[in-house]
N, CA and C atoms as an extended XYZ file, in Angstrom:
294
Properties=species:S:1:pos:R:3:atomname:S:1:resname:S:1:resid:I:1 pbc="F F F"
N         0.821       -1.196        0.000 N   UNK     1
C         0.000        0.000        0.000 CA  UNK     1
C         0.872        1.271        0.000 C   UNK     1
N         1.951        1.239        0.783 N   UNK     2
C         2.842        2.391        0.863 CA  UNK     2
C         3.468        2.682       -0.503 C   UNK     2
N         3.851        1.624       -1.239 N   UNK     3
C         4.439        1.806       -2.572 CA  UNK     3
C         3.445        2.421       -3.544 C   UNK     3
N         2.196        2.046       -3.440 N   UNK     4
C         1.160        2.607       -4.313 CA  UNK     4
C         0.991        4.095       -4.036 C   UNK     4
N         0.977        4.457       -2.773 N   UNK     5
C         0.835        5.873       -2.406 CA  UNK     5
C         2.029        6.674       -2.914 C   UNK     5
N         3.219        6.126       -2.778 N   UNK     6
C         4.423        6.812       -3.266 CA  UNK     6
C         4.355        6.966       -4.780 C   UNK     6
N         3.949        5.901       -5.480 N   UNK     7
C         3.853        5.956       -6.934 CA  UNK     7
C         2.820        6.979       -7.380 C   UNK     7
N         1.674        6.997       -6.732 N   UNK     8
C         0.632        7.970       -7.089 CA  UNK     8
C         1.080        9.400       -6.806 C   UNK     8
N         1.772        9.584       -5.708 N   UNK     9
C         2.291       10.914       -5.378 CA  UNK     9
C         3.294       11.372       -6.435 C   UNK     9
N         4.158       10.455       -6.854 N   UNK    10
C         5.138       10.778       -7.891 CA  UNK    10
C         4.450       11.141       -9.205 C   UNK    10
N         3.466       10.358       -9.604 N   UNK    11
C         2.734       10.642      -10.848 CA  UNK    11
C         2.014       11.984      -10.772 C   UNK    11
N         1.407       12.268       -9.646 N   UNK    12
C         0.712       13.539       -9.472 CA  UNK    12
C         1.699       14.700       -9.532 C   UNK    12
N         2.850       14.534       -8.917 N   UNK    13
C         3.882       15.578       -8.952 CA  UNK    13
C         4.341       15.839      -10.373 C   UNK    13
N         4.571       14.777      -11.131 N   UNK    14
C         4.985       14.922      -12.528 CA  UNK    14
C         3.901       15.609      -13.337 C   UNK    14
N         2.659       15.211      -13.136 N   UNK    15
C         1.546       15.815      -13.877 CA  UNK    15
C         1.420       17.300      -13.571 C   UNK    15
N         1.525       17.662      -12.325 N   UNK    16
C         1.411       19.070      -11.943 CA  UNK    16
C         2.591       19.869      -12.483 C   UNK    16
N         3.782       19.288      -12.426 N   UNK    17
C         4.982       19.988      -12.897 CA  UNK    17
C         4.949       20.215      -14.399 C   UNK    17
N         4.298       19.339      -15.147 N   UNK    18
C         4.288       19.483      -16.595 CA  UNK    18
C         3.199       20.417      -17.096 C   UNK    18
N         2.245       20.769      -16.277 N   UNK    19
C         1.169       21.664      -16.710 CA  UNK    19
C         1.692       23.005      -17.193 C   UNK    19
N         2.589       23.678      -16.479 N   UNK    20
C         3.070       24.966      -16.970 CA  UNK    20
C         3.818       24.868      -18.289 C   UNK    20
N         4.286       23.695      -18.637 N   UNK    21
C         5.045       23.548      -19.873 CA  UNK    21
C         4.212       23.911      -21.094 C   UNK    21
N         2.914       23.724      -21.028 N   UNK    22
C         2.093       23.970      -22.189 CA  UNK    22
C         0.956       24.941      -21.897 C   UNK    22
N         0.945       25.521      -20.737 N   UNK    23
C        -0.166       26.389      -20.365 CA  UNK    23
C         0.073       27.818      -20.834 C   UNK    23
N        -1.019       28.451      -21.190 N   UNK    24
C        -1.023       29.887      -21.386 CA  UNK    24
C        -0.544       30.424      -22.697 C   UNK    24
N         0.707       30.405      -22.936 N   UNK    25
C         1.288       31.150      -24.038 CA  UNK    25
C         1.088       30.489      -25.391 C   UNK    25
N         0.835       31.319      -26.397 N   UNK    26
C         0.820       30.912      -27.795 CA  UNK    26
C         0.090       29.602      -28.041 C   UNK    26
N        -1.184       29.581      -27.753 N   UNK    27
C        -2.026       28.396      -27.973 CA  UNK    27
C        -1.530       27.171      -27.230 C   UNK    27
N        -1.002       27.370      -26.026 N   UNK    28
C        -0.559       26.254      -25.217 CA  UNK    28
C         0.830       25.757      -25.528 C   UNK    28
N         1.536       26.425      -26.431 N   UNK    29
C         2.898       26.024      -26.764 CA  UNK    29
C         3.876       26.548      -25.715 C   UNK    29
N         5.038       25.948      -25.681 N   UNK    30
C         6.082       26.295      -24.736 CA  UNK    30
C         7.076       27.251      -25.392 C   UNK    30
N         7.396       28.345      -24.700 N   UNK    31
C         8.379       29.300      -25.208 CA  UNK    31
C         9.769       28.690      -25.080 C   UNK    31
N        10.411       28.457      -26.191 N   UNK    32
C        11.729       27.838      -26.225 CA  UNK    32
C        12.762       28.663      -25.464 C   UNK    32
N        12.565       29.961      -25.359 N   UNK    33
C        13.538       30.829      -24.685 CA  UNK    33
C        13.374       30.873      -23.171 C   UNK    33
N        12.335       30.258      -22.647 N   UNK    34
C        12.160       30.231      -21.195 CA  UNK    34
C        11.960       28.814      -20.662 C   UNK    34
N        11.915       27.839      -21.536 N   UNK    35
C        11.659       26.456      -21.147 CA  UNK    35
C        12.774       25.891      -20.284 C   UNK    35
N        12.399       25.032      -19.354 N   UNK    36
C        13.367       24.327      -18.523 CA  UNK    36
C        13.634       22.950      -19.129 C   UNK    36
N        14.666       22.305      -18.644 N   UNK    37
C        14.967       20.945      -19.088 CA  UNK    37
C        13.763       20.042      -18.830 C   UNK    37
N        13.172       20.167      -17.661 N   UNK    38
C        12.031       19.330      -17.296 CA  UNK    38
C        10.857       19.534      -18.257 C   UNK    38
N        10.611       20.772      -18.630 N   UNK    39
C         9.519       21.055      -19.562 CA  UNK    39
C         9.819       20.490      -20.942 C   UNK    39
N        11.051       20.605      -21.385 N   UNK    40
C        11.428       20.094      -22.702 CA  UNK    40
C        11.331       18.575      -22.751 C   UNK    40
N        11.762       17.905      -21.694 N   UNK    41
C        11.709       16.436      -21.654 CA  UNK    41
C        10.255       15.943      -21.715 C   UNK    41
N         9.318       16.766      -21.288 N   UNK    42
C         7.906       16.378      -21.332 CA  UNK    42
C         7.370       16.316      -22.763 C   UNK    42
N         8.118       16.850      -23.719 N   UNK    43
C         7.704       16.840      -25.125 CA  UNK    43
C         8.178       15.545      -25.770 C   UNK    43
N         7.269       14.860      -26.446 N   UNK    44
C         7.605       13.622      -27.136 CA  UNK    44
C         8.672       13.892      -28.188 C   UNK    44
N         9.756       13.140      -28.123 N   UNK    45
C        10.857       13.313      -29.074 CA  UNK    45
C        12.083       13.966      -28.477 C   UNK    45
N        11.945       14.538      -27.276 N   UNK    46
C        13.083       15.171      -26.607 CA  UNK    46
C        13.426       14.369      -25.362 C   UNK    46
N        14.654       13.858      -25.318 N   UNK    47
C        15.108       13.140      -24.130 CA  UNK    47
C        15.978       14.070      -23.279 C   UNK    47
N        16.426       13.583      -22.145 N   UNK    48
C        17.197       14.396      -21.207 CA  UNK    48
C        18.466       14.995      -21.829 C   UNK    48
N        19.311       14.187      -22.500 N   UNK    49
C        20.524       14.785      -23.085 CA  UNK    49
C        20.205       15.835      -24.150 C   UNK    49
N        19.165       15.608      -24.930 N   UNK    50
C        18.785       16.564      -25.967 CA  UNK    50
C        18.282       17.868      -25.322 C   UNK    50
N        17.470       17.734      -24.275 N   UNK    51
C        16.956       18.915      -23.575 CA  UNK    51
C        18.111       19.723      -22.979 C   UNK    51
N        19.070       19.029      -22.401 N   UNK    52
C        20.225       19.722      -21.828 CA  UNK    52
C        21.041       20.420      -22.914 C   UNK    52
N        21.156       19.785      -24.079 N   UNK    53
C        21.887       20.403      -25.195 CA  UNK    53
C        21.152       21.637      -25.714 C   UNK    53
N        19.831       21.587      -25.724 N   UNK    54
C        19.037       22.747      -26.153 CA  UNK    54
C        19.278       23.920      -25.202 C   UNK    54
N        19.235       23.649      -23.905 N   UNK    55
C        19.456       24.708      -22.917 CA  UNK    55
C        20.884       25.248      -23.028 C   UNK    55
N        21.840       24.359      -23.246 N   UNK    56
C        23.240       24.792      -23.391 CA  UNK    56
C        23.399       25.693      -24.618 C   UNK    56
N        22.790       25.316      -25.739 N   UNK    57
C        22.862       26.131      -26.945 CA  UNK    57
C        22.198       27.483      -26.726 C   UNK    57
N        21.060       27.468      -26.047 N   UNK    58
C        20.366       28.727      -25.749 CA  UNK    58
C        21.237       29.622      -24.883 C   UNK    58
N        21.909       29.048      -23.912 N   UNK    59
C        22.784       29.820      -23.026 CA  UNK    59
C        23.958       30.417      -23.797 C   UNK    59
N        24.560       29.615      -24.664 N   UNK    60
C        25.693       30.095      -25.469 CA  UNK    60
C        25.292       31.252      -26.374 C   UNK    60
N        24.087       31.177      -26.951 N   UNK    61
C        23.629       32.201      -27.899 CA  UNK    61
C        22.801       33.294      -27.242 C   UNK    61
N        22.634       33.226      -25.939 N   UNK    62
C        21.820       34.131      -25.136 CA  UNK    62
C        20.334       33.866      -25.274 C   UNK    62
N        19.859       33.600      -26.458 N   UNK    63
C        18.488       33.135      -26.681 CA  UNK    63
C        18.350       32.737      -28.141 C   UNK    63
N        17.291       31.977      -28.406 N   UNK    64
C        17.022       31.567      -29.787 CA  UNK    64
C        16.284       32.688      -30.507 C   UNK    64
N        16.617       32.896      -31.775 N   UNK    65
C        15.888       33.863      -32.598 CA  UNK    65
C        15.177       33.165      -33.753 C   UNK    65
N        15.531       31.908      -34.004 N   UNK    66
C        14.922       31.145      -35.088 CA  UNK    66
C        14.865       29.677      -34.675 C   UNK    66
N        13.733       29.031      -34.911 N   UNK    67
C        13.576       27.622      -34.552 CA  UNK    67
C        14.612       26.741      -35.251 C   UNK    67
N        15.071       27.158      -36.431 N   UNK    68
C        16.054       26.361      -37.169 CA  UNK    68
C        17.366       26.195      -36.408 C   UNK    68
N        17.608       27.031      -35.412 N   UNK    69
C        18.808       26.893      -34.599 CA  UNK    69
C        18.837       25.543      -33.882 C   UNK    69
N        17.670       24.949      -33.668 N   UNK    70
C        17.598       23.642      -33.020 CA  UNK    70
C        18.268       22.554      -33.849 C   UNK    70
N        18.440       22.804      -35.136 N   UNK    71
C        19.109       21.825      -35.998 CA  UNK    71
C        20.573       21.638      -35.610 C   UNK    71
N        21.120       22.558      -34.814 N   UNK    72
C        22.491       22.442      -34.327 CA  UNK    72
C        22.613       21.469      -33.154 C   UNK    72
N        21.481       20.990      -32.645 N   UNK    73
C        21.481       20.052      -31.521 CA  UNK    73
C        21.520       18.630      -32.068 C   UNK    73
N        22.462       17.825      -31.570 N   UNK    74
C        22.551       16.426      -32.001 CA  UNK    74
C        21.219       15.726      -31.784 C   UNK    74
N        20.757       15.047      -32.831 N   UNK    75
C        19.521       14.288      -32.742 CA  UNK    75
C        18.309       15.023      -33.287 C   UNK    75
N        18.439       16.320      -33.521 N   UNK    76
C        17.315       17.070      -34.082 CA  UNK    76
C        17.564       17.263      -35.562 C   UNK    76
N        16.663       16.693      -36.361 N   UNK    77
C        16.717       16.861      -37.809 CA  UNK    77
C        15.459       17.606      -38.248 C   UNK    77
N        15.310       17.809      -39.536 N   UNK    78
C        14.176       18.604      -40.024 CA  UNK    78
C        12.839       17.943      -39.714 C   UNK    78
N        12.800       16.614      -39.705 N   UNK    79
C        11.550       15.919      -39.386 CA  UNK    79
C        11.140       16.174      -37.939 C   UNK    79
N        12.092       16.024      -37.013 N   UNK    80
C        11.792       16.282      -35.600 CA  UNK    80
C        11.494       17.759      -35.382 C   UNK    80
N        12.201       18.636      -36.068 N   UNK    81
C        11.962       20.067      -35.922 CA  UNK    81
C        10.524       20.424      -36.291 C   UNK    81
N        10.012       19.838      -37.385 N   UNK    82
C         8.611       20.072      -37.768 CA  UNK    82
C         7.671       19.603      -36.665 C   UNK    82
N         7.967       18.457      -36.085 N   UNK    83
C         7.139       17.920      -35.002 CA  UNK    83
C         7.184       18.843      -33.782 C   UNK    83
N         8.376       19.318      -33.452 N   UNK    84
C         8.537       20.174      -32.282 CA  UNK    84
C         7.839       21.515      -32.444 C   UNK    84
N         7.699       21.973      -33.683 N   UNK    85
C         7.044       23.265      -33.917 CA  UNK    85
C         5.577       23.237      -33.490 C   UNK    85
N         5.022       22.070      -33.290 N   UNK    86
C         3.648       21.953      -32.797 CA  UNK    86
C         3.581       22.230      -31.299 C   UNK    86
N         4.731       22.132      -30.621 N   UNK    87
C         4.772       22.266      -29.174 CA  UNK    87
C         5.570       23.464      -28.679 C   UNK    87
N         6.361       24.069      -29.556 N   UNK    88
C         7.255       25.146      -29.163 CA  UNK    88
C         7.011       26.413      -29.979 C   UNK    88
N         7.292       27.548      -29.387 N   UNK    89
C         7.293       28.815      -30.117 CA  UNK    89
C         8.428       29.664      -29.572 C   UNK    89
N         8.740       30.721      -30.295 N   UNK    90
C         9.798       31.630      -29.878 CA  UNK    90
C         9.236       32.986      -29.526 C   UNK    90
N         9.652       33.468      -28.402 N   UNK    91
C         9.371       34.828      -27.969 CA  UNK    91
C        10.616       35.259      -27.218 C   UNK    91
N        11.091       36.458      -27.467 N   UNK    92
C        12.306       36.897      -26.769 CA  UNK    92
C        12.153       36.752      -25.259 C   UNK    92
N        13.197       36.251      -24.633 N   UNK    93
C        13.197       36.084      -23.181 CA  UNK    93
C        13.619       37.375      -22.480 C   UNK    93
N        14.214       38.282      -23.235 N   UNK    94
C        14.685       39.534      -22.673 CA  UNK    94
C        14.174       40.692      -23.521 C   UNK    94
N        14.687       41.844      -23.256 N   UNK    95
C        14.300       43.011      -24.043 CA  UNK    95
C        15.203       43.166      -25.267 C   UNK    95
N        15.754       42.081      -25.701 N   UNK    96
C        16.669       42.066      -26.853 CA  UNK    96
C        15.948       42.526      -28.113 C   UNK    96
N        16.600       43.360      -28.893 N   UNK    97
C        16.065       43.772      -30.188 CA  UNK    97
C        16.736       42.960      -31.293 C   UNK    97
N        16.808       41.655      -31.071 N   UNK    98
C        17.502       40.759      -31.995 CA  UNK    98
C        16.819       40.707      -33.348 C   UNK    98
């Protein structure tokens, strides 16, 4: 019984944590310039190493200005990029006039 309660608590925590990933902005899409690793991993097609590489690339470039920049991440090709465009959008994270 204790294991079931722990498992349910874990599932509920994951469900609650993933809600902000798609809530609110741009028809429920996630802003690539503010997304966390956890939010990115919640998207089908993005695993932990890929999510970390996306965040690293964003940090190096200060922010993304074009979705095609994701093609620089190992494992992301044009097919996956098209799929990801259903879940992601770009909005400047800062007051950058990029």
